[in-house]
N, C-alpha and C positions, 0 to 999 in steps of 0.2 A: 477435702473431698469435693467441695463446691468448685475449688480452683481447677481440679482435674477434670471435672465435668464441663466447665467452661472451655478449657483447652481442647477437650475432645469435640465439643460442639463446634468450636472454631475450625478445627481440622476438617470436620464434615462439611461445614459451610464452604471452606476453601476448595475442597475436592468437588463439591457440587457446582461451584462457580466455574472451576476449570473445565468440568465436563460440559457445562452449558456454553462457555465461550469457545472451546476448542472443537467440540463435536456437534452440538445441537444448533447453535446460532449460525454455524457455517454451512449447514445443510441447505440445499436448494429449496427456496420457499414455495415455489410452485409444486414441487414434488411432495413437500410436506402437506400442503393444503389438499392436494389430490389424495394423499394417503388418508387423511382424516375424513374426507368425503366418502372414500371407499369404506372406511371403518363404520361410518354411520349407516351406510347401505347394508353392510353385513349384520350390524346390530338390528336394523329394521327387519331384515330377513328372518333372523332367529326369533324376534318378537312375533312376527306374523306366523312363523311355523309353530310357535308355542300356543297360538290362539289367543294371545293377550291383546291383539289389536286386529281389527277387521278393516283393512283399507279397501279401496275400490277394487272391483273385480278385474285384476290384471290377468292376462293370459299366463297360465302356469309355465308353459314352455319358455316363453320370452323372459319371464322373471327368472327362471332357472338359469338361462344362458347369461343373463345380466349378473346374477349372483356369482356364477363361476368366473366371469370376467373380473369382477371386483376382487374375488378371492385370489386370482392369479396376479392382479396388480398389487395387492397388499403383500403377497408373498415375494414378489419381485422387488418391491421397495425395501422390505426387511432384509432381503439378500444383499441388495445394493448398499444399504446403510451399514450392515455388519461386515461385509466382505470387502467393499470398495471404499466407502466414505471414511469409516473409522480408521482403518490402517493408513489411508492417505493423509488424514489429518494428524495422525500420530507421527508420521514421518515429517510432515510439515512443521509440527511443533518442535521436533528435535532440532531442525535447522533454522527455525524462526529467529532465535537470538542472533545468529550470524547474519541473516538477511537484514534484520533490524539494525544491527551495528553498522553494516556497510551502507545501508540506505541513509542512516543518520549522518554518516560522513559526507555523502553526496549533498545532503541538505545543508550541512554545516559549512561546506566549502562555498556554496552560493551565498549563504547568509553572511559569512565572514567577509567576502568581497564587498557586499553591500554596506556592512557596518564600517569597514575601513574607508570606503569612499565617503560615507557620511561624516566620519570623524575628521578625515583629511580636509574636506571642503567646508565643514561646519554648516552643511546644508540639512535643514530639518524638513522632513516630509511627514504627512499624515500616515498613521498605521505603522506596523512593524516591518513586515516584509511581504511582498517585494515593493520597491519604489515604483512609481509610475514611469512611463516612458519619458515624460517631460523632466522628472526629477533625475532619472538616470542620465539623460543627455546633459543636464545642467552640471551634475557632479563630474562626469567624464571630461567635460570641456575644461574643468578647472584643475585636472590632475596631469602632471607631466610624467611620461614613462620612465625617465632617468632619475627622478627624485626619490629620495628615501621614503618609505612608508612610515607614517607616524607610529611610534611605539615598537618598531621592528629594527631599530638601530641602523644596520648597514644594508638592509634588504631594500632594493629598489622596486618600483611598482611592476615593471615587466618581469622581474624575478619572482615577485610575490604571485602574480597571475599565473606564471608558468608553473610554480610549485603547486598551486591549487588545482590547476588543470591536470597535472600528472597524478595528483592524489585522487582526483575524481575518476580519471581513467582507470587507475588501479582498483578502486572500489567497484567500478562497473565490471571490470574483468573478473573480479572475485564473485560477484553476484551471478554472472553468466556461468562461472565454473560450478557454483553450487547447483544451479538448475540443470547443468549438463551432466553432473555426476550423481544426481539423486532422482528418485521417481516423483518428487513433488512437482506441482504445477500451479502457478498463479499467473495466468495470462495478463491480467490487468496490471499487476505490479511490474511484470517483465516488460510490458509495452511502455509503461511510463519511464522505466529505466532506459529503454531503447530511445524513446523520444528525447530524453536528456542527453544521451550519448551522441545523437545525430544533430545536435544543435549546431548551427553555422558558426556560433561563437568560437568553438574550439579550433576549427580550421582557420578562421579569420585571425584568431590570436596567434597561431603559429607564424602566419605571414607577417603579422604586426611585429612580433618579437624579432624576426629576421631583419626587419627594416625600421627598427625602433628609433634610430637616429634621425629618420626622415619625418618623424611625427612630433609635434609640440605638445600634444595632449592625447587623451584616450578617447576623444570624441568619435573617431571612426569605428570604435567598438560598441558604441552606445546601444544601437538598435539590437544587435545580436546579444549583447549582455542582458538587455531587458527581456528578450525572448527566453534566454537561459534562466533568468530569475523566475519567470512565470512557470516554466516547466518544472523547476525545482519545487515551487509551491504546490503544483498539482501532485507531485510525487509525495510531498509531505502530507497532504490531505489524505491520500490513500493509505500511507504508512501509519498515520495516527489512528485510522479507523480499523485497519486490518492486521498490522504487525505489532502494535504496542499492546502490552498486557498490564 
């Protein structure tokens, strides 16, 4: 009996947590604050009308207009929350796992390049990801494009970078497809994906691969690669706060 009660309580807690994370915590904080201020005004009006409190002598007509405005604002917010916010968050929650999956792939591609460079050059830097510009330049200057990537047997560096670039572009295309085919909207997430997509690194990499035999190392890609790493980190920070559950 106690075990069933605990299981039921756990289900209620999980349901309440999901409602809070999906619907309540995602509501616009300014609108929520305004809604509660309006509620206080409405409560004060009813207390005043009941004669339980005698505030200063406000003009009755002005107070009545203010009360009606607050009532309209409260009704509008309730309508917005129930008719707009809740369905939108419900739709977003349906597609959130797919967005999270493809976003994780974008971050994984950038981190994998960093880790492989670190392993190949035995260059140790502070922190996890991303490396500083100085560290990135140092590692890229030590890696030859036609050399096999450590741990990947016959895969050369230019092939490894090309594979990660194609995988990243594929994940970005899938994210754009989700946003285009569904009513959900997350401008900040989409903007950070676009920022990653428009990195100079990808266009520079294409040219580098075509002329790979003319380069003795990856140094020419260092600046753009560092920019790419930093944009991947910004995307990760947003995803950890808004897509992960």
